[in-house]
All heavy atoms as TSV, in Angstrom:
chain	resi	resn	atom	element	x	y	z
A	1	MET	N	N	113.021	-46.962	262.958
A	1	MET	CA	C	114.188	-46.260	263.223
A	1	MET	C	C	114.747	-46.736	264.596
A	1	MET	O	O	113.978	-46.914	265.523
A	1	MET	CB	C	113.844	-44.789	263.268
A	1	MET	CG	C	114.704	-43.934	262.332
A	1	MET	SD	S	113.886	-42.365	262.059
A	1	MET	CE	C	114.933	-41.332	262.927
A	2	SER	N	N	116.046	-46.927	264.604
A	2	SER	CA	C	116.651	-47.390	265.891
A	2	SER	C	C	116.691	-46.171	266.883
A	2	SER	O	O	116.523	-44.991	266.430
A	2	SER	CB	C	118.060	-47.864	265.626
A	2	SER	OG	O	118.926	-46.709	265.255
A	3	SER	N	N	116.905	-46.476	268.074
A	3	SER	CA	C	116.993	-45.407	269.155
A	3	SER	C	C	118.104	-44.487	268.953
A	3	SER	O	O	117.946	-43.304	269.141
A	3	SER	CB	C	116.972	-46.100	270.529
A	3	SER	OG	O	118.279	-46.697	270.714
A	4	ILE	N	N	119.219	-44.912	268.465
A	4	ILE	CA	C	120.372	-44.047	268.237
A	4	ILE	C	C	120.036	-43.060	267.065
A	4	ILE	O	O	120.441	-41.955	267.120
A	4	ILE	CB	C	121.760	-44.870	267.962
A	4	ILE	CG1	C	122.940	-43.818	268.149
A	4	ILE	CG2	C	121.744	-45.498	266.675
A	4	ILE	CD1	C	123.259	-43.511	269.532
A	5	ALA	N	N	119.374	-43.584	266.063
A	5	ALA	CA	C	119.025	-42.744	264.928
A	5	ALA	C	C	117.978	-41.655	265.414
A	5	ALA	O	O	118.050	-40.501	265.027
A	5	ALA	CB	C	118.472	-43.523	263.823
A	6	LYS	N	N	117.009	-42.090	266.327
A	6	LYS	CA	C	116.058	-41.122	266.765
A	6	LYS	C	C	116.734	-40.046	267.704
A	6	LYS	O	O	116.347	-38.824	267.551
A	6	LYS	CB	C	115.038	-41.779	267.540
A	6	LYS	CG	C	113.951	-42.631	266.814
A	6	LYS	CD	C	112.984	-43.341	267.643
A	6	LYS	CE	C	112.126	-44.206	266.815
A	6	LYS	NZ	N	111.123	-44.993	267.638
A	7	GLN	N	N	117.692	-40.424	268.506
A	7	GLN	CA	C	118.328	-39.504	269.351
A	7	GLN	C	C	119.250	-38.566	268.479
A	7	GLN	O	O	119.236	-37.374	268.756
A	7	GLN	CB	C	119.257	-40.272	270.323
A	7	GLN	CG	C	118.419	-40.941	271.339
A	7	GLN	CD	C	119.258	-41.875	272.272
A	7	GLN	OE1	O	120.461	-42.357	271.865
A	7	GLN	NE2	N	118.814	-42.327	273.388
A	8	THR	N	N	119.890	-39.091	267.502
A	8	THR	CA	C	120.692	-38.249	266.594
A	8	THR	C	C	119.869	-37.249	265.856
A	8	THR	O	O	120.147	-36.040	265.709
A	8	THR	CB	C	121.530	-39.114	265.644
A	8	THR	OG1	O	122.344	-40.011	266.354
A	8	THR	CG2	C	122.481	-38.280	264.715
A	9	TRP	N	N	118.707	-37.709	265.423
A	9	TRP	CA	C	117.769	-36.851	264.640
A	9	TRP	C	C	117.278	-35.737	265.608
A	9	TRP	O	O	117.202	-34.607	265.255
A	9	TRP	CB	C	116.661	-37.597	264.008
A	9	TRP	CG	C	115.632	-36.724	263.364
A	9	TRP	CD1	C	114.345	-36.392	263.883
A	9	TRP	CD2	C	115.833	-36.014	262.182
A	9	TRP	NE1	N	113.741	-35.486	262.964
A	9	TRP	CE2	C	114.658	-35.275	261.934
A	9	TRP	CE3	C	116.894	-35.798	261.265
A	9	TRP	CZ2	C	114.500	-34.503	260.901
A	9	TRP	CZ3	C	116.698	-35.061	260.161
A	9	TRP	CH2	C	115.438	-34.322	259.942
A	10	SER	N	N	116.924	-36.109	266.863
A	10	SER	CA	C	116.486	-35.161	267.826
A	10	SER	C	C	117.497	-34.125	268.194
A	10	SER	O	O	117.277	-32.909	268.264
A	10	SER	CB	C	116.046	-35.934	269.104
A	10	SER	OG	O	115.748	-34.987	270.087
A	11	ASP	N	N	118.714	-34.616	268.276
A	11	ASP	CA	C	119.861	-33.641	268.500
A	11	ASP	C	C	120.135	-32.692	267.355
A	11	ASP	O	O	120.278	-31.480	267.540
A	11	ASP	CB	C	121.126	-34.395	268.793
A	11	ASP	CG	C	121.183	-35.123	270.036
A	11	ASP	OD1	O	120.292	-34.853	270.944
A	11	ASP	OD2	O	121.985	-36.081	270.253
A	12	PHE	N	N	119.953	-33.195	266.148
A	12	PHE	CA	C	120.069	-32.431	264.960
A	12	PHE	C	C	119.019	-31.281	264.937
A	12	PHE	O	O	119.355	-30.188	264.638
A	12	PHE	CB	C	120.071	-33.256	263.716
A	12	PHE	CG	C	120.093	-32.506	262.436
A	12	PHE	CD1	C	121.284	-31.932	262.031
A	12	PHE	CD2	C	118.922	-32.238	261.679
A	12	PHE	CE1	C	121.234	-31.074	260.789
A	12	PHE	CE2	C	118.949	-31.544	260.539
A	12	PHE	CZ	C	120.121	-30.962	260.102
A	13	VAL	N	N	117.781	-31.680	265.207
A	13	VAL	CA	C	116.652	-30.749	265.167
A	13	VAL	C	C	116.869	-29.677	266.213
A	13	VAL	O	O	116.668	-28.477	266.009
A	13	VAL	CB	C	115.382	-31.488	265.298
A	13	VAL	CG1	C	114.221	-30.467	265.570
A	13	VAL	CG2	C	115.042	-32.279	264.141
A	14	THR	N	N	117.330	-30.124	267.386
A	14	THR	CA	C	117.647	-29.149	268.496
A	14	THR	C	C	118.731	-28.125	268.105
A	14	THR	O	O	118.557	-26.882	268.263
A	14	THR	CB	C	118.000	-29.862	269.703
A	14	THR	OG1	O	116.868	-30.750	270.046
A	14	THR	CG2	C	118.204	-28.936	270.901
A	15	VAL	N	N	119.740	-28.650	267.622
A	15	VAL	CA	C	120.958	-27.787	267.194
A	15	VAL	C	C	120.476	-26.843	266.122
A	15	VAL	O	O	120.807	-25.639	266.020
A	15	VAL	CB	C	122.073	-28.638	266.817
A	15	VAL	CG1	C	123.183	-27.729	266.124
A	15	VAL	CG2	C	122.682	-29.294	268.057
A	16	THR	N	N	119.696	-27.407	265.136
A	16	THR	CA	C	119.216	-26.468	264.025
A	16	THR	C	C	118.252	-25.388	264.526
A	16	THR	O	O	118.332	-24.289	264.040
A	16	THR	CB	C	118.470	-27.404	262.919
A	16	THR	OG1	O	119.453	-28.370	262.577
A	16	THR	CG2	C	118.070	-26.508	261.746
A	17	ALA	N	N	117.435	-25.722	265.477
A	17	ALA	CA	C	116.569	-24.694	266.101
A	17	ALA	C	C	117.407	-23.590	266.810
A	17	ALA	O	O	117.109	-22.416	266.661
A	17	ALA	CB	C	115.642	-25.365	267.056
A	18	VAL	N	N	118.362	-24.024	267.550
A	18	VAL	CA	C	119.311	-23.068	268.200
A	18	VAL	C	C	119.927	-22.207	267.215
A	18	VAL	O	O	120.093	-20.900	267.268
A	18	VAL	CB	C	120.238	-23.778	269.151
A	18	VAL	CG1	C	121.307	-22.769	269.656
A	18	VAL	CG2	C	119.504	-24.398	270.368
A	19	TRP	N	N	120.490	-22.807	266.135
A	19	TRP	CA	C	121.168	-22.110	265.072
A	19	TRP	C	C	120.176	-21.090	264.449
A	19	TRP	O	O	120.625	-19.898	264.125
A	19	TRP	CB	C	121.620	-23.063	263.985
A	19	TRP	CG	C	122.104	-22.363	262.764
A	19	TRP	CD1	C	123.319	-21.840	262.531
A	19	TRP	CD2	C	121.391	-22.186	261.546
A	19	TRP	NE1	N	123.400	-21.322	261.231
A	19	TRP	CE2	C	122.117	-21.536	260.696
A	19	TRP	CE3	C	120.080	-22.491	261.178
A	19	TRP	CZ2	C	121.640	-21.127	259.400
A	19	TRP	CZ3	C	119.539	-22.110	259.865
A	19	TRP	CH2	C	120.343	-21.423	259.072
A	20	ALA	N	N	118.946	-21.456	264.187
A	20	ALA	CA	C	117.967	-20.532	263.522
A	20	ALA	C	C	117.646	-19.318	264.499
A	20	ALA	O	O	117.525	-18.217	263.989
A	20	ALA	CB	C	116.702	-21.371	263.223
A	21	GLY	N	N	117.569	-19.557	265.772
A	21	GLY	CA	C	117.363	-18.532	266.718
A	21	GLY	C	C	118.513	-17.607	266.737
A	21	GLY	O	O	118.346	-16.309	266.797
A	22	LEU	N	N	119.808	-18.067	266.659
A	22	LEU	CA	C	120.967	-17.195	266.660
A	22	LEU	C	C	120.948	-16.473	265.368
A	22	LEU	O	O	121.386	-15.220	265.381
A	22	LEU	CB	C	122.208	-18.045	266.802
A	22	LEU	CG	C	122.369	-18.652	268.193
A	22	LEU	CD1	C	123.571	-19.601	268.243
A	22	LEU	CD2	C	122.534	-17.537	269.323
A	23	VAL	N	N	120.682	-17.013	264.223
A	23	VAL	CA	C	120.611	-16.240	262.975
A	23	VAL	C	C	119.547	-15.141	262.996
A	23	VAL	O	O	119.785	-14.084	262.507
A	23	VAL	CB	C	120.317	-17.209	261.814
A	23	VAL	CG1	C	119.996	-16.448	260.517
A	23	VAL	CG2	C	121.643	-18.128	261.520
A	24	PHE	N	N	118.397	-15.446	263.599
A	24	PHE	CA	C	117.356	-14.492	263.727
A	24	PHE	C	C	117.844	-13.294	264.547
A	24	PHE	O	O	117.594	-12.127	264.074
A	24	PHE	CB	C	116.084	-15.120	264.387
A	24	PHE	CG	C	114.923	-14.218	264.407
A	24	PHE	CD1	C	114.212	-13.910	263.305
A	24	PHE	CD2	C	114.577	-13.630	265.673
A	24	PHE	CE1	C	113.077	-13.122	263.421
A	24	PHE	CE2	C	113.549	-12.743	265.764
A	24	PHE	CZ	C	112.782	-12.520	264.570
A	25	VAL	N	N	118.460	-13.534	265.628
A	25	VAL	CA	C	119.013	-12.430	266.430
A	25	VAL	C	C	120.095	-11.660	265.671
A	25	VAL	O	O	120.201	-10.450	265.731
A	25	VAL	CB	C	119.584	-12.989	267.821
A	25	VAL	CG1	C	120.370	-11.941	268.544
A	25	VAL	CG2	C	118.464	-13.536	268.681
A	26	LEU	N	N	120.880	-12.414	264.957
A	26	LEU	CA	C	121.960	-11.837	264.228
A	26	LEU	C	C	121.504	-10.839	263.086
A	26	LEU	O	O	122.094	-9.888	262.728
A	26	LEU	CB	C	122.933	-12.869	263.628
A	26	LEU	CG	C	124.258	-12.313	262.921
A	26	LEU	CD1	C	125.103	-11.600	263.923
A	26	LEU	CD2	C	124.931	-13.564	262.304
A	27	MET	N	N	120.268	-11.156	262.558
A	27	MET	CA	C	119.659	-10.327	261.535
A	27	MET	C	C	119.489	-8.923	261.991
A	27	MET	O	O	119.590	-7.990	261.335
A	27	MET	CB	C	118.344	-10.873	261.090
A	27	MET	CG	C	118.495	-12.083	260.191
A	27	MET	SD	S	116.867	-12.709	259.576
A	27	MET	CE	C	115.626	-11.979	260.532
A	28	PHE	N	N	119.143	-8.757	263.384
A	28	PHE	CA	C	118.875	-7.457	263.883
A	28	PHE	C	C	120.095	-6.779	264.488
A	28	PHE	O	O	120.146	-5.556	264.519
A	28	PHE	CB	C	117.796	-7.555	264.999
A	28	PHE	CG	C	116.401	-8.026	264.499
A	28	PHE	CD1	C	116.061	-9.297	264.665
A	28	PHE	CD2	C	115.697	-7.127	263.684
A	28	PHE	CE1	C	114.889	-9.758	264.178
A	28	PHE	CE2	C	114.450	-7.561	263.208
A	28	PHE	CZ	C	114.049	-8.891	263.440
A	29	TYR	N	N	121.075	-7.556	264.880
A	29	TYR	CA	C	122.224	-6.928	265.584
A	29	TYR	C	C	123.529	-7.092	264.723
A	29	TYR	O	O	124.576	-6.657	265.369
A	29	TYR	CB	C	122.390	-7.685	266.903
A	29	TYR	CG	C	121.237	-7.353	267.860
A	29	TYR	CD1	C	120.380	-8.344	268.109
A	29	TYR	CD2	C	121.164	-6.042	268.492
A	29	TYR	CE1	C	119.283	-8.055	269.070
A	29	TYR	CE2	C	120.159	-5.768	269.326
A	29	TYR	CZ	C	119.159	-6.770	269.571
A	29	TYR	OH	O	118.138	-6.478	270.446
A	30	HIS	N	N	123.612	-7.486	263.599
A	30	HIS	CA	C	124.796	-7.591	262.878
A	30	HIS	C	C	125.509	-6.294	262.713
A	30	HIS	O	O	126.756	-6.182	262.705
A	30	HIS	CB	C	124.716	-8.321	261.463
A	30	HIS	CG	C	123.917	-7.539	260.507
A	30	HIS	ND1	N	122.544	-7.554	260.438
A	30	HIS	CD2	C	124.321	-6.851	259.418
A	30	HIS	CE1	C	122.104	-6.812	259.418
A	30	HIS	NE2	N	123.215	-6.350	258.814
A	31	LYS	N	N	124.788	-5.216	262.443
A	31	LYS	CA	C	125.418	-3.914	262.317
A	31	LYS	C	C	126.086	-3.469	263.664
A	31	LYS	O	O	127.138	-2.883	263.639
A	31	LYS	CB	C	124.373	-2.874	261.927
A	31	LYS	CG	C	123.875	-2.974	260.502
A	31	LYS	CD	C	124.826	-2.492	259.584
A	31	LYS	CE	C	124.143	-2.515	258.204
A	31	LYS	NZ	N	125.005	-2.151	257.184
A	32	LYS	N	N	125.417	-3.742	264.803
A	32	LYS	CA	C	125.954	-3.313	266.045
A	32	LYS	C	C	127.247	-4.136	266.468
A	32	LYS	O	O	128.062	-3.497	267.213
A	32	LYS	CB	C	124.935	-3.538	267.163
A	32	LYS	CG	C	123.775	-2.571	266.962
A	32	LYS	CD	C	122.729	-2.745	268.036
A	32	LYS	CE	C	121.635	-1.729	267.822
A	32	LYS	NZ	N	120.524	-1.905	268.696
A	33	VAL	N	N	127.483	-5.278	265.923
A	33	VAL	CA	C	128.668	-6.074	266.198
A	33	VAL	C	C	129.744	-5.745	265.063
A	33	VAL	O	O	130.715	-6.366	265.172
A	33	VAL	CB	C	128.444	-7.573	266.412
A	33	VAL	CG1	C	127.564	-7.786	267.646
A	33	VAL	CG2	C	127.879	-8.158	265.146
A	34	GLY	N	N	129.447	-4.836	264.163
A	34	GLY	CA	C	130.410	-4.484	263.217
A	34	GLY	C	C	130.427	-5.365	262.005
A	34	GLY	O	O	131.467	-5.380	261.281
A	35	MET	N	N	129.443	-6.165	261.755
A	35	MET	CA	C	129.498	-7.094	260.527
A	35	MET	C	C	128.692	-6.360	259.397
A	35	MET	O	O	127.492	-6.005	259.497
A	35	MET	CB	C	128.827	-8.407	260.910
A	35	MET	CG	C	129.067	-9.409	259.812
A	35	MET	SD	S	128.406	-11.055	260.384
A	35	MET	CE	C	126.709	-10.893	260.077
A	36	PRO	N	N	129.350	-6.284	258.216
A	36	PRO	CA	C	128.575	-5.729	257.026
A	36	PRO	C	C	127.458	-6.595	256.573
A	36	PRO	O	O	127.538	-7.854	256.769
A	36	PRO	CB	C	129.720	-5.611	256.003
A	36	PRO	CG	C	130.973	-5.842	256.669
A	36	PRO	CD	C	130.638	-6.629	257.914
A	37	SER	N	N	126.449	-5.989	256.047
A	37	SER	CA	C	125.283	-6.783	255.541
A	37	SER	C	C	125.621	-7.751	254.441
A	37	SER	O	O	124.926	-8.750	254.287
A	37	SER	CB	C	124.169	-5.779	255.054
A	37	SER	OG	O	123.780	-4.972	256.108
A	38	GLU	N	N	126.689	-7.444	253.664
A	38	GLU	CA	C	127.098	-8.180	252.565
A	38	GLU	C	C	127.557	-9.641	252.984
A	38	GLU	O	O	127.505	-10.585	252.282
A	38	GLU	CB	C	128.213	-7.633	251.731
A	38	GLU	CG	C	127.755	-6.337	251.056
A	38	GLU	CD	C	127.853	-5.141	251.949
A	38	GLU	OE1	O	128.614	-5.108	252.983
A	38	GLU	OE2	O	127.060	-4.156	251.679
A	39	TRP	N	N	127.938	-9.688	254.299
A	39	TRP	CA	C	128.470	-11.006	254.900
A	39	TRP	C	C	127.365	-11.951	255.280
A	39	TRP	O	O	127.565	-13.192	255.499
A	39	TRP	CB	C	129.339	-10.732	255.971
A	39	TRP	CG	C	130.694	-10.074	255.728
A	39	TRP	CD1	C	131.074	-9.623	254.493
A	39	TRP	CD2	C	131.736	-9.895	256.605
A	39	TRP	NE1	N	132.313	-9.107	254.587
A	39	TRP	CE2	C	132.746	-9.235	255.789
A	39	TRP	CE3	C	131.950	-10.062	257.964
A	39	TRP	CZ2	C	133.943	-8.796	256.559
A	39	TRP	CZ3	C	133.123	-9.790	258.498
A	39	TRP	CH2	C	134.123	-9.100	257.778
A	40	MET	N	N	126.094	-11.460	255.425
A	40	MET	CA	C	125.028	-12.171	255.988
A	40	MET	C	C	124.829	-13.488	255.271
A	40	MET	O	O	124.666	-14.524	255.922
A	40	MET	CB	C	123.782	-11.423	256.136
A	40	MET	CG	C	123.774	-10.475	257.300
A	40	MET	SD	S	123.854	-11.387	258.989
A	40	MET	CE	C	122.371	-12.133	259.040
A	41	PRO	N	N	124.644	-13.504	253.915
A	41	PRO	CA	C	124.443	-14.786	253.228
A	41	PRO	C	C	125.502	-15.752	253.446
A	41	PRO	O	O	125.290	-16.982	253.736
A	41	PRO	CB	C	124.332	-14.395	251.787
A	41	PRO	CG	C	123.997	-12.963	251.770
A	41	PRO	CD	C	124.588	-12.384	252.921
A	42	GLN	N	N	126.767	-15.321	253.433
A	42	GLN	CA	C	127.834	-16.240	253.646
A	42	GLN	C	C	127.836	-16.851	255.131
A	42	GLN	O	O	128.126	-18.051	255.323
A	42	GLN	CB	C	129.246	-15.713	253.401
A	42	GLN	CG	C	129.499	-15.361	251.894
A	42	GLN	CD	C	129.021	-13.980	251.519
A	42	GLN	OE1	O	128.183	-13.355	252.202
A	42	GLN	NE2	N	129.509	-13.500	250.418
A	43	VAL	N	N	127.543	-16.019	256.011
A	43	VAL	CA	C	127.559	-16.435	257.426
A	43	VAL	C	C	126.408	-17.397	257.647
A	43	VAL	O	O	126.503	-18.499	258.292
A	43	VAL	CB	C	127.407	-15.194	258.337
A	43	VAL	CG1	C	127.072	-15.632	259.810
A	43	VAL	CG2	C	128.716	-14.417	258.341
A	44	VAL	N	N	125.151	-17.146	257.066
A	44	VAL	CA	C	124.025	-17.941	257.381
A	44	VAL	C	C	124.285	-19.300	256.583
A	44	VAL	O	O	124.031	-20.335	257.260
A	44	VAL	CB	C	122.757	-17.309	256.847
A	44	VAL	CG1	C	121.598	-18.214	256.782
A	44	VAL	CG2	C	122.458	-16.064	257.587
A	45	PHE	N	N	124.528	-19.256	255.361
A	45	PHE	CA	C	124.700	-20.563	254.654
A	45	PHE	C	C	125.920	-21.391	255.071
A	45	PHE	O	O	125.912	-22.570	255.177
A	45	PHE	CB	C	124.567	-20.335	253.155
A	45	PHE	CG	C	123.258	-19.952	252.694
A	45	PHE	CD1	C	123.163	-18.632	252.159
A	45	PHE	CD2	C	122.131	-20.609	252.960
A	45	PHE	CE1	C	121.867	-18.128	251.794
A	45	PHE	CE2	C	120.879	-20.140	252.579
A	45	PHE	CZ	C	120.773	-18.913	251.966
A	46	GLY	N	N	127.056	-20.689	255.300
A	46	GLY	CA	C	128.186	-21.343	255.717
A	46	GLY	C	C	128.104	-21.977	257.135
A	46	GLY	O	O	128.493	-23.025	257.333
A	47	SER	N	N	127.472	-21.225	258.020
A	47	SER	CA	C	127.196	-21.770	259.396
A	47	SER	C	C	126.244	-22.853	259.400
A	47	SER	O	O	126.387	-23.842	260.144
A	47	SER	CB	C	126.842	-20.730	260.370
A	47	SER	OG	O	125.598	-20.190	260.068
A	48	PHE	N	N	125.281	-22.923	258.453
A	48	PHE	CA	C	124.344	-24.000	258.430
A	48	PHE	C	C	124.999	-25.316	257.930
A	48	PHE	O	O	124.777	-26.356	258.400
A	48	PHE	CB	C	123.115	-23.757	257.541
A	48	PHE	CG	C	122.218	-24.900	257.519
A	48	PHE	CD1	C	121.431	-25.185	258.595
A	48	PHE	CD2	C	122.136	-25.712	256.436
A	48	PHE	CE1	C	120.614	-26.166	258.675
A	48	PHE	CE2	C	121.201	-26.795	256.403
A	48	PHE	CZ	C	120.424	-27.087	257.471
A	49	VAL	N	N	125.898	-25.132	257.021
A	49	VAL	CA	C	126.670	-26.307	256.463
A	49	VAL	C	C	127.448	-26.940	257.699
A	49	VAL	O	O	127.429	-28.212	257.881
A	49	VAL	CB	C	127.636	-25.865	255.330
A	49	VAL	CG1	C	128.542	-27.134	255.093
A	49	VAL	CG2	C	126.860	-25.538	254.102
A	50	LEU	N	N	128.141	-26.097	258.450
A	50	LEU	CA	C	128.847	-26.626	259.626
A	50	LEU	C	C	127.901	-27.316	260.607
A	50	LEU	O	O	128.231	-28.293	261.218
A	50	LEU	CB	C	129.545	-25.422	260.365
A	50	LEU	CG	C	130.777	-24.933	259.602
A	50	LEU	CD1	C	131.302	-23.727	260.390
A	50	LEU	CD2	C	131.819	-25.964	259.473
A	51	VAL	N	N	126.763	-26.630	260.883
A	51	VAL	CA	C	125.744	-27.301	261.807
A	51	VAL	C	C	125.299	-28.561	261.242
A	51	VAL	O	O	125.176	-29.555	261.981
A	51	VAL	CB	C	124.558	-26.322	262.034
A	51	VAL	CG1	C	123.399	-26.974	262.745
A	51	VAL	CG2	C	125.011	-25.085	262.865
A	52	ALA	N	N	125.023	-28.669	260.046
A	52	ALA	CA	C	124.424	-29.845	259.393
A	52	ALA	C	C	125.396	-30.982	259.404
A	52	ALA	O	O	125.031	-32.205	259.453
A	52	ALA	CB	C	123.927	-29.531	257.975
A	53	VAL	N	N	126.677	-30.658	259.325
A	53	VAL	CA	C	127.693	-31.733	259.242
A	53	VAL	C	C	128.159	-32.071	260.735
A	53	VAL	O	O	128.239	-33.263	261.012
A	53	VAL	CB	C	128.895	-31.255	258.447
A	53	VAL	CG1	C	130.100	-32.234	258.568
A	53	VAL	CG2	C	128.523	-31.182	256.977
A	54	LEU	N	N	128.393	-31.098	261.511
A	54	LEU	CA	C	128.945	-31.379	262.750
A	54	LEU	C	C	127.926	-31.897	263.828
A	54	LEU	O	O	128.304	-32.524	264.814
A	54	LEU	CB	C	129.658	-30.137	263.332
A	54	LEU	CG	C	130.947	-29.745	262.495
A	54	LEU	CD1	C	131.538	-28.420	263.114
A	54	LEU	CD2	C	131.878	-30.840	262.453
A	55	ALA	N	N	126.666	-31.480	263.763
A	55	ALA	CA	C	125.666	-31.917	264.793
A	55	ALA	C	C	125.560	-33.437	264.846
A	55	ALA	O	O	125.610	-34.034	265.902
A	55	ALA	CB	C	124.326	-31.200	264.530
A	56	PRO	N	N	125.288	-34.087	263.668
A	56	PRO	CA	C	125.263	-35.620	263.836
A	56	PRO	C	C	126.522	-36.230	264.232
A	56	PRO	O	O	126.495	-37.187	265.039
A	56	PRO	CB	C	124.880	-35.972	262.362
A	56	PRO	CG	C	124.351	-34.867	261.740
A	56	PRO	CD	C	124.998	-33.649	262.433
A	57	ILE	N	N	127.654	-35.644	263.812
A	57	ILE	CA	C	128.917	-36.277	264.200
A	57	ILE	C	C	129.119	-36.059	265.658
A	57	ILE	O	O	129.513	-37.067	266.396
A	57	ILE	CB	C	130.145	-35.658	263.424
A	57	ILE	CG1	C	130.006	-35.973	261.950
A	57	ILE	CG2	C	131.450	-36.060	264.001
A	57	ILE	CD1	C	130.946	-35.211	261.069
A	58	GLY	N	N	128.959	-34.867	266.148
A	58	GLY	CA	C	129.010	-34.686	267.620
A	58	GLY	C	C	128.010	-35.471	268.427
A	58	GLY	O	O	128.373	-36.067	269.502
A	59	SER	N	N	126.804	-35.698	267.950
A	59	SER	CA	C	125.822	-36.455	268.676
A	59	SER	C	C	126.273	-37.865	268.778
A	59	SER	O	O	126.174	-38.622	269.754
A	59	SER	CB	C	124.486	-36.359	267.961
A	59	SER	OG	O	123.520	-37.229	268.597
A	60	LEU	N	N	126.689	-38.417	267.646
A	60	LEU	CA	C	127.134	-39.837	267.660
A	60	LEU	C	C	128.449	-40.070	268.459
A	60	LEU	O	O	128.537	-41.080	269.206
A	60	LEU	CB	C	127.457	-40.310	266.222
A	60	LEU	CG	C	126.130	-40.446	265.365
A	60	LEU	CD1	C	126.585	-40.755	263.910
A	60	LEU	CD2	C	125.299	-41.557	265.858
A	61	LEU	N	N	129.332	-39.127	268.394
A	61	LEU	CA	C	130.530	-39.190	269.269
A	61	LEU	C	C	130.175	-39.165	270.735
A	61	LEU	O	O	130.664	-39.969	271.517
A	61	LEU	CB	C	131.529	-38.093	268.975
A	61	LEU	CG	C	132.404	-38.274	267.770
A	61	LEU	CD1	C	133.205	-36.984	267.535
A	61	LEU	CD2	C	133.376	-39.539	267.994
A	62	TRP	N	N	129.234	-38.323	271.056
A	62	TRP	CA	C	128.774	-38.108	272.517
A	62	TRP	C	C	128.113	-39.478	272.917
A	62	TRP	O	O	128.379	-39.926	274.007
A	62	TRP	CB	C	127.845	-36.867	272.645
A	62	TRP	CG	C	127.412	-36.794	274.024
A	62	TRP	CD1	C	126.110	-37.214	274.532
A	62	TRP	CD2	C	128.043	-36.190	275.160
A	62	TRP	NE1	N	126.060	-36.836	275.826
A	62	TRP	CE2	C	127.238	-36.175	276.224
A	62	TRP	CE3	C	129.329	-35.585	275.264
A	62	TRP	CZ2	C	127.604	-35.767	277.449
A	62	TRP	CZ3	C	129.754	-35.153	276.468
A	62	TRP	CH2	C	128.938	-35.170	277.523
A	63	ARG	N	N	127.212	-39.972	272.215
A	63	ARG	CA	C	126.459	-41.123	272.577
A	63	ARG	C	C	127.284	-42.468	272.559
A	63	ARG	O	O	126.948	-43.385	273.178
A	63	ARG	CB	C	125.199	-41.260	271.792
A	63	ARG	CG	C	124.325	-40.020	272.021
A	63	ARG	CD	C	122.829	-40.282	271.586
A	63	ARG	NE	N	122.117	-38.991	271.584
A	63	ARG	CZ	C	121.665	-38.467	272.696
A	63	ARG	NH1	N	121.882	-39.023	273.815
A	63	ARG	NH2	N	120.973	-37.378	272.621
A	64	ARG	N	N	128.198	-42.566	271.611
A	64	ARG	CA	C	128.967	-43.755	271.403
A	64	ARG	C	C	130.373	-43.882	272.077
A	64	ARG	O	O	130.747	-44.894	272.420
A	64	ARG	CB	C	129.104	-44.084	269.922
A	64	ARG	CG	C	127.800	-44.249	269.222
A	64	ARG	CD	C	127.626	-45.651	268.713
A	64	ARG	NE	N	126.253	-45.876	268.234
A	64	ARG	CZ	C	126.023	-46.746	267.240
A	64	ARG	NH1	N	127.035	-47.425	266.667
A	64	ARG	NH2	N	124.787	-46.853	266.916
A	65	VAL	N	N	130.968	-42.665	272.201
A	65	VAL	CA	C	132.390	-42.723	272.577
A	65	VAL	C	C	132.531	-42.076	273.959
A	65	VAL	O	O	133.041	-42.646	274.920
A	65	VAL	CB	C	133.324	-42.018	271.572
A	65	VAL	CG1	C	134.800	-41.925	272.086
A	65	VAL	CG2	C	133.243	-42.724	270.192
A	66	ILE	N	N	132.057	-40.801	274.102
A	66	ILE	CA	C	132.233	-40.057	275.372
A	66	ILE	C	C	131.338	-40.603	276.493
A	66	ILE	O	O	131.874	-40.766	277.612
A	66	ILE	CB	C	131.973	-38.608	275.043
A	66	ILE	CG1	C	132.970	-38.021	273.933
A	66	ILE	CG2	C	132.154	-37.791	276.356
A	66	ILE	CD1	C	132.677	-36.741	273.408
A	67	ARG	N	N	130.046	-40.779	276.176
A	67	ARG	CA	C	129.140	-41.207	277.264
A	67	ARG	C	C	128.364	-42.436	276.866
A	67	ARG	O	O	127.093	-42.276	276.707
A	67	ARG	CB	C	128.224	-40.046	277.741
A	67	ARG	CG	C	128.837	-38.851	278.188
A	67	ARG	CD	C	128.882	-38.568	279.616
A	67	ARG	NE	N	127.870	-39.234	280.387
A	67	ARG	CZ	C	127.115	-38.692	281.353
A	67	ARG	NH1	N	127.404	-37.472	281.682
A	67	ARG	NH2	N	126.264	-39.376	282.109
A	68	PRO	N	N	128.930	-43.605	276.567
A	68	PRO	CA	C	128.151	-44.644	276.183
A	68	PRO	C	C	127.174	-45.223	277.297
A	68	PRO	O	O	127.622	-45.077	278.455
A	68	PRO	CB	C	129.198	-45.778	275.823
A	68	PRO	CG	C	130.427	-45.373	276.531
A	68	PRO	CD	C	130.338	-43.832	276.794
A	69	ALA	N	N	126.099	-45.688	276.870
A	69	ALA	CA	C	125.065	-46.152	277.840
A	69	ALA	C	C	125.478	-47.383	278.528
A	69	ALA	O	O	126.276	-48.183	278.156
A	69	ALA	CB	C	123.756	-46.384	277.179
């Protein structure tokens, strides 16, 4: 695996871990922020799709365009 692929994978794993932590917190506090329980599946699966698509794109943009080595 190339170094850019390893870095992108590492960034993806990190972002997914942060996402999972936020979902875990949201499980307990969604009522307090005014979100109905019926929305939880859509929020969880919809936000994961965004994370899965945008994390590698953002990582590659950051490493290749914004801050190239």
